[in-house]
C-alpha positions in Angstrom: 39.9 -9.9 31.5 38.7 -12.7 29.3 35.6 -11.7 27.4 33.3 -13.6 25.0 30.5 -12.4 22.8 28.3 -15.4 22.3 26.1 -14.3 19.4 27.7 -11.3 17.7 26.0 -11.9 14.4 22.6 -11.2 16.0 23.5 -7.5 16.4 25.9 -6.9 13.6 25.9 -7.4 9.8 29.5 -6.4 9.7 28.6 -2.8 10.1 29.5 -2.2 13.8 32.7 -0.8 15.2 33.7 -3.1 18.1 36.8 -1.0 19.1 35.0 0.5 22.1 34.4 -2.9 23.5 38.0 -4.0 23.1 39.2 -0.7 24.5 37.3 -1.3 27.7 37.8 -5.1 28.3 40.8 -5.9 26.1 40.7 -8.9 23.8 37.2 -10.2 23.0 36.4 -13.5 21.4 33.5 -12.8 19.0 31.4 -15.9 18.2 28.9 -15.4 15.3 26.4 -17.8 17.1 26.5 -20.2 20.0 24.5 -23.4 20.2 23.2 -24.6 23.6 25.8 -27.4 23.5 28.6 -24.9 23.1 27.8 -22.5 25.9 29.5 -24.3 28.8 32.8 -24.6 26.9 32.8 -21.0 25.8 32.1 -19.4 29.2 33.9 -21.8 31.5 36.8 -19.4 32.2 35.2 -16.1 31.0 35.0 -13.2 33.3 32.7 -11.2 31.1 30.0 -12.6 28.8 28.3 -10.4 26.2 25.1 -11.8 24.7 21.9 -10.9 23.0 19.7 -14.0 22.8 21.7 -16.9 24.3 19.9 -18.5 27.3 22.0 -18.6 30.5 20.2 -20.8 33.1 21.5 -21.6 36.6 23.4 -24.7 35.6 25.5 -22.7 33.0 26.2 -19.9 35.5 27.3 -22.3 38.3 29.8 -23.9 35.9 31.3 -20.5 35.0 33.4 -20.1 38.1 35.3 -17.0 36.9 32.2 -15.1 35.6 31.7 -11.6 37.0 29.5 -9.8 34.5 26.8 -10.6 31.9 26.2 -7.7 29.6 23.1 -8.1 27.5 22.8 -6.3 24.1 19.1 -6.0 24.6 16.4 -4.6 26.8 15.0 -7.9 28.0 16.7 -10.1 30.6 14.4 -13.1 30.5 17.2 -15.2 28.9 19.3 -15.1 32.1 18.4 -16.7 35.4 18.6 -13.4 37.4 18.0 -15.1 40.8 20.9 -17.5 40.2 23.2 -14.7 39.0 22.4 -12.7 42.1 23.1 -15.7 44.4 26.4 -16.3 42.6 27.5 -12.7 42.7 27.3 -12.2 39.0 26.3 -8.7 37.8 23.8 -8.5 35.0 23.2 -5.3 32.9 21.0 -4.6 29.9 20.4 -1.8 27.5 17.9 0.6 29.2 15.7 3.1 27.4 16.6 1.5 24.1 14.7 3.0 21.1 12.3 4.8 23.4 11.8 7.6 20.8 11.5 5.1 17.9 8.9 3.0 19.8 6.9 6.0 20.6 7.1 7.3 17.0 6.1 3.8 15.7 3.1 3.6 18.1 1.8 7.0 17.1 2.3 6.2 13.5 0.1 3.1 13.8 -2.5 5.1 15.8 -2.6 7.8 13.1 -2.7 5.2 10.4 -5.8 3.6 11.9 -7.6 6.8 12.8 -6.8 8.5 9.4 -7.7 5.3 7.5 -4.4 5.3 5.7 -4.7 1.6 4.7 -8.0 2.2 3.0 -6.6 5.3 1.3 -3.6 3.2 0.0 -6.0 0.7 -1.5 -7.7 3.3 -3.6 -7.0 3.3 -7.3 -4.3 5.7 -8.4 -6.9 7.8 -10.2 -9.1 8.0 -7.1 -6.1 9.0 -4.9 -5.2 11.6 -7.4 -8.7 13.1 -7.3 -8.7 13.1 -3.5 -5.3 14.8 -3.5 -6.6 17.6 -5.7 -9.5 18.2 -3.3 -7.2 18.0 -0.2 -4.8 20.6 -1.8 -7.8 22.8 -2.6 -9.0 22.6 1.0 -5.5 23.3 2.4 -6.4 26.8 3.6 -8.9 25.2 6.0 -6.3 23.0 7.8 -6.4 25.1 11.0 -10.2 25.6 11.0 -11.9 23.6 13.7 -14.5 21.2 12.3 -17.2 22.4 14.6 -17.1 25.7 12.7 -18.1 23.9 9.4 -21.8 24.2 9.5 -24.2 23.7 6.6 -23.8 27.3 5.4 -20.0 27.0 5.4 -20.1 23.8 3.4 -22.5 25.3 0.8 -20.2 28.3 0.6 -17.1 26.1 0.0 -19.0 24.1 -2.7 -20.2 27.3 -4.5 -16.7 28.8 -4.4 -15.3 25.6 -5.9 -18.0 25.8 -8.6 -17.1 29.3 -9.5 -13.4 28.5 -9.6 -13.2 25.0 -11.0 -16.7 24.2 -12.4 -19.4 21.7 -11.5 -17.7 18.3 -11.4 -14.9 19.5 -9.1 -17.4 21.4 -6.8 -19.5 18.2 -6.3 -16.3 16.2 -5.6 -15.3 18.8 -2.9 -18.8 18.3 -1.4 -18.3 14.5 -1.4 -14.9 14.7 0.2 -16.1 17.2 2.9 -18.8 14.7 3.7 -16.3 12.0 4.3 -14.0 14.3 6.4 -16.9 15.5 8.5 -18.2 12.0 9.0 -14.8 11.0 10.4 -14.8 14.1 12.6 -18.2 13.3 14.0 -17.2 9.8 15.0 -14.2 11.2 16.8 -16.2 14.1 18.4 -14.3 16.7 16.4 -17.3 17.8 14.3 -21.0 18.6 14.9 -23.2 15.6 15.9 -25.0 15.7 12.5 -22.9 15.8 9.4 -23.4 19.3 7.9 -22.5 18.0 4.4 -25.4 15.5 4.4 -28.5 16.7 2.5 -26.7 19.4 0.6 -27.5 18.8 -3.1 -24.9 18.5 -5.7 -24.8 21.2 -8.3 -27.1 19.8 -11.1 -26.0 19.3 -14.6 -27.6 21.9 -17.0 -30.3 20.3 -19.0 -29.1 21.9 -22.2 -25.6 20.7 -21.8 -24.7 18.0 -24.4 -24.0 14.6 -23.0 -20.2 14.2 -22.7 -20.2 10.4 -22.4 -23.1 9.2 -24.5 -22.7 6.0 -26.6 -21.7 6.5 -30.2 -24.4 6.0 -32.7 -23.8 3.7 -35.7 -22.5 6.4 -38.0 -20.0 7.6 -35.4 -18.8 4.1 -34.7 -18.4 3.4 -38.4 -16.4 6.6 -38.9 -14.0 5.9 -35.9 -13.4 2.2 -36.8 -12.8 3.1 -40.5 -10.2 5.8 -39.5 -8.5 3.7 -36.8 -5.4 1.7 -37.6 -3.9 -1.5 -36.3 -4.0 -2.0 -32.6 -6.0 1.2 -32.1 -8.9 -0.4 -34.0 -8.6 -3.5 -31.8 -8.7 -1.5 -28.6 -11.7 0.6 -29.8 -13.6 -2.4 -31.0 -13.1 -4.3 -27.7 -14.3 -1.2 -25.8 -17.3 -0.5 -27.9 -18.6 -4.0 -28.4 -17.2 -6.2 -25.7 -17.5 -3.6 -22.9 -13.8 -3.9 -22.0 -12.1 -1.1 -20.1 -8.6 0.1 -20.7 -6.9 -2.1 -18.1 -8.7 -5.2 -19.5 -7.7 -4.4 -23.1 -4.0 -4.0 -22.4 -4.0 -7.4 -20.6 -5.4 -9.3 -23.6 -2.8 -11.9 -24.5 -2.3 -14.2 -27.4 -3.6 -17.1 -25.3 -7.1 -15.6 -25.1 -7.2 -14.1 -28.6 -9.5 -15.8 -31.2 -7.3 -17.6 -33.7 -9.8 -17.8 -36.5 -13.2 -16.6 -37.6 -15.0 -19.7 -36.1 -13.5 -19.2 -32.7 -14.1 -15.5 -32.9 -17.8 -16.1 -33.5 -17.9 -18.5 -30.5 -16.3 -15.8 -28.3 -18.8 -13.3 -29.6 -21.7 -15.6 -28.8 -20.3 -16.1 -25.3 -20.2 -12.4 -24.7 -23.8 -12.1 -25.9 -23.1 -9.8 -28.8 -25.5 -9.2 -31.6 -25.0 -10.0 -35.2 -23.9 -6.5 -36.1 -21.3 -6.4 -33.3 -20.0 -9.9 -34.1 -19.5 -8.9 -37.7 -17.5 -5.8 -36.7 -15.6 -7.1 -33.8 -15.3 -10.8 -34.0 -15.0 -11.7 -37.7 -11.3 -10.8 -37.6 -8.3 -13.1 -38.0 -5.3 -13.6 -35.7 -2.3 -12.3 -37.6 1.3 -13.6 -37.2 2.8 -14.2 -33.8 1.8 -10.8 -32.5 -1.1 -10.3 -30.1 -3.1 -8.3 -32.6 -6.1 -8.8 -34.9 -7.0 -7.8 -38.4 -10.3 -6.3 -37.8 -12.7 -5.6 -40.6 -14.5 -2.2 -40.8 -17.9 -1.2 -42.1 -17.0 -2.1 -45.7 -16.7 -5.8 -44.6 -20.0 -6.1 -42.8 -21.8 -7.7 -45.7 -19.1 -10.3 -46.4 -20.8 -13.4 -44.8 
């Protein structure tokens, strides 16, 4: 039984075992690909044609006088003229129920991705995702609790428990995340019509608590810059005076570094820095072929 596979490379990367095919039909001529101009020659005396994507219209089928079976390595049959095949007595079979479980799994994965806002979550900064994960892990015991049971009193209780266990900042973050979760639940009719987390105040910061993130005063800035060495002084100076954050600082390259004092003063003026800041930050010199600066500390301020 002469058998040809017209486009074997569309289904195999060299990783398929074709012994089952040859066991059933005998010798098979495996063609990697078949152009339209080659079809007639290759199927002219074939009894069985195996194919994935090659188009077999009426004219091709009529020329294949010995053809008895077309076996498609796909679910679709639109590449074969089925009416012509039936009229000519050629059987056509395809792969039925192919990847049914995988398609269902993929469809539900996409549905859950959209309803759970996974793309938005993936776009969050690493630090933000980390903070969300901490809250999700903390709320894990509530996984099986229906959202409709989370009323205002329950949310306040969760907030206060988090405060007692993990302090004020974490408790307020739990309240924020609960608001997001319950807002999603309300849209999908899984939670109360009104978001019970809305209107609940955050736990206030005690008035007598020292400010953790206040700006340094001049004396503190002087002390830090005087003690800092090399690249650390550069990073601190850029943060204090140029308003640059960590990610911006590490991306500073030689190309954007001020090469001399004159250029440094120009950069300082462009940033709108005052005289004191320019003296501290931007009266430095580019040194060698390293992306670093020699910054002058408080002792150099009066050298003008």
